[in-house]
C-alpha positions as a Markdown table, in Angstrom:
| # | Residue | x | y | z |
|---|---|---|---|---|
| 1 | Met | -8.8 | 139.2 | -57.3 |
| 2 | Gly | -8.8 | 141.5 | -54.6 |
| 3 | Glu | -10.0 | 138.7 | -52.2 |
| 4 | Val | -6.9 | 136.7 | -53.0 |
| 5 | Thr | -4.6 | 139.8 | -52.3 |
| 6 | Glu | -6.5 | 140.5 | -48.9 |
| 7 | Leu | -6.2 | 136.6 | -47.9 |
| 8 | Trp | -2.3 | 136.7 | -48.9 |
| 9 | Leu | -1.7 | 139.9 | -46.8 |
| 10 | Val | -3.6 | 138.5 | -43.7 |
| 11 | Met | -1.5 | 135.1 | -44.2 |
| 12 | Leu | 1.6 | 137.1 | -44.5 |
| 13 | Ile | 0.7 | 139.1 | -41.1 |
| 14 | Val | -0.3 | 135.8 | -39.3 |
| 15 | Ala | 3.0 | 134.0 | -40.3 |
| 16 | Ala | 5.1 | 137.1 | -39.2 |
| 17 | Ala | 3.4 | 137.1 | -35.8 |
| 18 | Ala | 4.0 | 133.2 | -35.6 |
| 19 | Phe | 7.7 | 133.2 | -36.6 |
| 20 | Ala | 8.7 | 136.6 | -34.6 |
| 21 | Pro | 9.7 | 134.6 | -31.4 |
| 22 | Leu | 11.9 | 132.3 | -33.4 |
| 23 | Gly | 13.5 | 135.3 | -35.2 |
| 24 | Tyr | 14.0 | 137.2 | -31.8 |
| 25 | Phe | 15.9 | 134.3 | -30.5 |
| 26 | Ile | 18.1 | 133.9 | -33.4 |
| 27 | Tyr | 18.9 | 137.4 | -33.2 |
| 28 | Lys | 19.7 | 137.4 | -29.5 |
| 29 | Phe | 21.8 | 134.1 | -30.0 |
| 30 | Thr | 23.9 | 135.6 | -32.8 |
| 31 | Lys | 24.2 | 138.9 | -30.9 |
| 32 | Ala | 25.6 | 137.8 | -27.6 |
| 33 | Gly | 28.2 | 135.5 | -29.0 |
| 34 | Asp | 26.4 | 132.1 | -28.6 |
| 35 | Lys | 24.6 | 133.1 | -25.4 |
| 36 | Pro | 21.1 | 133.8 | -26.3 |
| 37 | Phe | 20.2 | 135.5 | -22.9 |
| 38 | Gly | 23.5 | 136.9 | -21.9 |
| 39 | Glu | 25.2 | 135.4 | -18.8 |
| 40 | Ile | 22.9 | 133.2 | -17.0 |
| 41 | Glu | 23.8 | 131.5 | -13.3 |
| 42 | Pro | 25.8 | 128.2 | -13.7 |
| 43 | His | 23.8 | 124.9 | -13.1 |
| 44 | Gly | 24.9 | 122.2 | -10.8 |
| 45 | Asp | 26.7 | 122.5 | -7.5 |
| 46 | Ser | 26.2 | 126.3 | -7.1 |
| 47 | Pro | 25.0 | 127.0 | -3.6 |
| 48 | Ser | 21.4 | 128.1 | -3.3 |
| 49 | Val | 19.0 | 128.8 | -0.4 |
| 50 | Val | 16.0 | 127.2 | -2.0 |
| 51 | Asn | 18.1 | 123.9 | -2.5 |
| 52 | Asp | 19.4 | 123.9 | 0.9 |
| 53 | Phe | 15.9 | 124.5 | 2.1 |
| 54 | Ala | 14.4 | 121.6 | 0.0 |
| 55 | Glu | 17.3 | 119.1 | 1.2 |
| 56 | Lys | 16.6 | 119.9 | 4.9 |
| 57 | Thr | 12.8 | 119.4 | 4.3 |
| 58 | Ile | 13.2 | 116.3 | 2.3 |
| 59 | Arg | 15.8 | 114.8 | 5.0 |
| 60 | Phe | 13.1 | 115.9 | 7.8 |
| 61 | Val | 10.4 | 114.0 | 6.0 |
| 62 | Gln | 12.4 | 111.0 | 5.3 |
| 63 | Gly | 13.3 | 110.9 | 9.1 |
| 64 | Leu | 9.8 | 110.9 | 10.0 |
| 65 | Phe | 8.9 | 107.9 | 7.9 |
| 66 | Thr | 12.1 | 106.0 | 8.8 |
| 67 | Lys | 11.3 | 106.4 | 12.6 |
| 68 | Lys | 8.1 | 104.4 | 12.3 |
């Protein structure tokens, strides 16, 4: 009977470790008023140096291919 108890305890620890991230996410989601990680940067048309550089690079490469 001791083996069954030990197995149950190990399975309980494994299950707690497996579902801990889900529990943390639910905790943060309900704590911050429907914003799981607080205020985040808006997506879409917000200016970005990286996006501007990528667009310039794409236009440059397209220009190289269209000139041929």
